[in-house]
Structures are given as C-alpha cells and as structure tokens.
C-alpha positions in Angstrom: 36.6 67.6 -99.6 33.0 68.3 -100.3 29.6 67.0 -99.2 27.3 65.2 -101.6 23.8 66.1 -100.6 21.3 63.3 -100.0 17.9 64.4 -101.3 16.5 61.3 -103.1 15.8 57.9 -101.6 17.5 56.2 -104.5 20.8 57.5 -103.3 20.7 55.2 -100.3 20.7 52.2 -102.6 23.6 53.7 -104.5 25.6 54.1 -101.3 24.7 50.5 -100.2 25.9 49.1 -103.5 29.0 51.4 -103.8 32.4 49.6 -103.3 34.8 51.2 -100.8 34.1 53.7 -98.1 31.3 56.2 -97.8 30.3 58.3 -94.9 26.9 59.7 -94.1 26.5 62.7 -91.8 22.9 63.1 -90.6 22.4 66.6 -89.5 19.5 68.5 -87.8 19.5 72.1 -89.0 17.6 73.1 -85.9 20.0 71.8 -83.4 23.0 73.6 -82.0 24.6 70.4 -80.9 24.3 69.1 -84.4 25.8 72.3 -85.8 28.8 72.1 -83.4 29.4 68.4 -84.3 29.3 69.2 -88.0 31.7 72.2 -87.6 34.1 70.1 -85.5 34.0 67.2 -88.0 34.7 69.5 -91.0 37.6 71.1 -89.2 39.3 67.7 -89.0 38.0 66.0 -92.1 41.3 66.3 -94.0 42.4 63.2 -91.9 39.9 61.1 -93.9 41.2 59.6 -97.1 40.2 61.6 -100.2 38.6 58.6 -101.9 36.0 58.4 -99.2 32.6 59.7 -100.4 31.1 62.1 -98.0 27.3 62.4 -97.9 25.2 64.9 -96.0 21.6 64.6 -95.0 19.4 67.4 -93.8 17.2 65.2 -91.7 14.6 68.0 -91.0 13.9 68.3 -94.7 14.3 64.5 -95.5 12.9 62.6 -92.5 11.8 59.7 -94.6 15.3 59.3 -96.0 16.7 59.4 -92.5 14.4 56.5 -91.5 15.4 54.6 -94.6 19.1 55.0 -93.7 18.5 53.6 -90.2 16.6 50.7 -91.7 19.0 50.0 -94.5 22.1 50.0 -92.4 20.5 48.6 -89.3 21.4 51.4 -86.9 19.3 53.3 -84.3 18.4 56.8 -85.6 20.2 59.6 -83.8 21.0 63.2 -84.6 23.6 64.3 -85.3 25.0 61.0 -86.5 27.7 59.6 -88.7 27.7 56.2 -90.4 30.8 54.8 -92.0 29.8 52.4 -94.8 32.3 49.9 -96.3 31.2 47.8 -99.2 27.5 48.3 -98.2 27.8 47.5 -94.5 27.8 50.1 -91.7 31.1 49.5 -89.8 30.9 52.5 -87.5 28.2 54.8 -86.3 28.6 57.6 -83.8 26.5 60.4 -82.6 26.7 63.7 -80.7 30.1 64.3 -79.1 31.4 60.9 -80.3 31.5 62.1 -83.9 35.1 62.3 -84.9 36.8 62.6 -88.3 40.0 61.2 -86.7 38.2 58.1 -85.6 36.7 57.6 -89.1 40.2 57.9 -90.5 41.6 55.4 -88.0 38.9 52.9 -88.8 39.6 53.3 -92.5 43.3 52.9 -92.1 43.0 49.6 -90.1 
C-alpha cells in the first residue's frame, strides 16, 4: 500500500465525494508521538483492504487543509489522527495511541 499525499484543498472535496472507504492520516512531522503512531500503523496496514485509499497529510506544512478536514468531517482536530471515511462520512476517528490499522480493518469488515 502507498500513501497519497494531501497537498491541495480540492483533495478534501474529492475524498468527501469518493464512494467506498478512504483513510486520512494527519501527521505532525515535528512530533515523536506522531512518528511512532505512523510507524506502528504502517507496520500493520496490510490488514486494511487494498481497495481502501490511504491519504497522508503533513499538517505542519498544510495547517489550513488540516482545519478544512476537521470542519468537513466534523471532527475535533488532533495530531496524530486518523479518519476513516465511508461514502463521504467520517465513521471512525482516533488519535495518539488509539490509532490502529487493525481497528480500521475491523470497522471496514463489519
């Protein structure tokens, strides 16, 4: 699997209008907790179905897009944070040590 980088605000509308599952990982490149969460997530992401689109946001470089994500999907901003989007709605959000590829896979399979 591979990350699709979010670097343009229009991508948020694309994700919102995309059918199926998409996952957004909001990452602070200056935070060791965020780096550990990302590493742990990537170690287990083979559990996530391959047709899930994985998006990555460097929220230090793209703070405005991070705020747009929080507003669009009606979640409280945190870092690190994952949002699982299904057919335009956020059905799971988790942050810090609660970030789990296995939980994402479990939600998708149910």
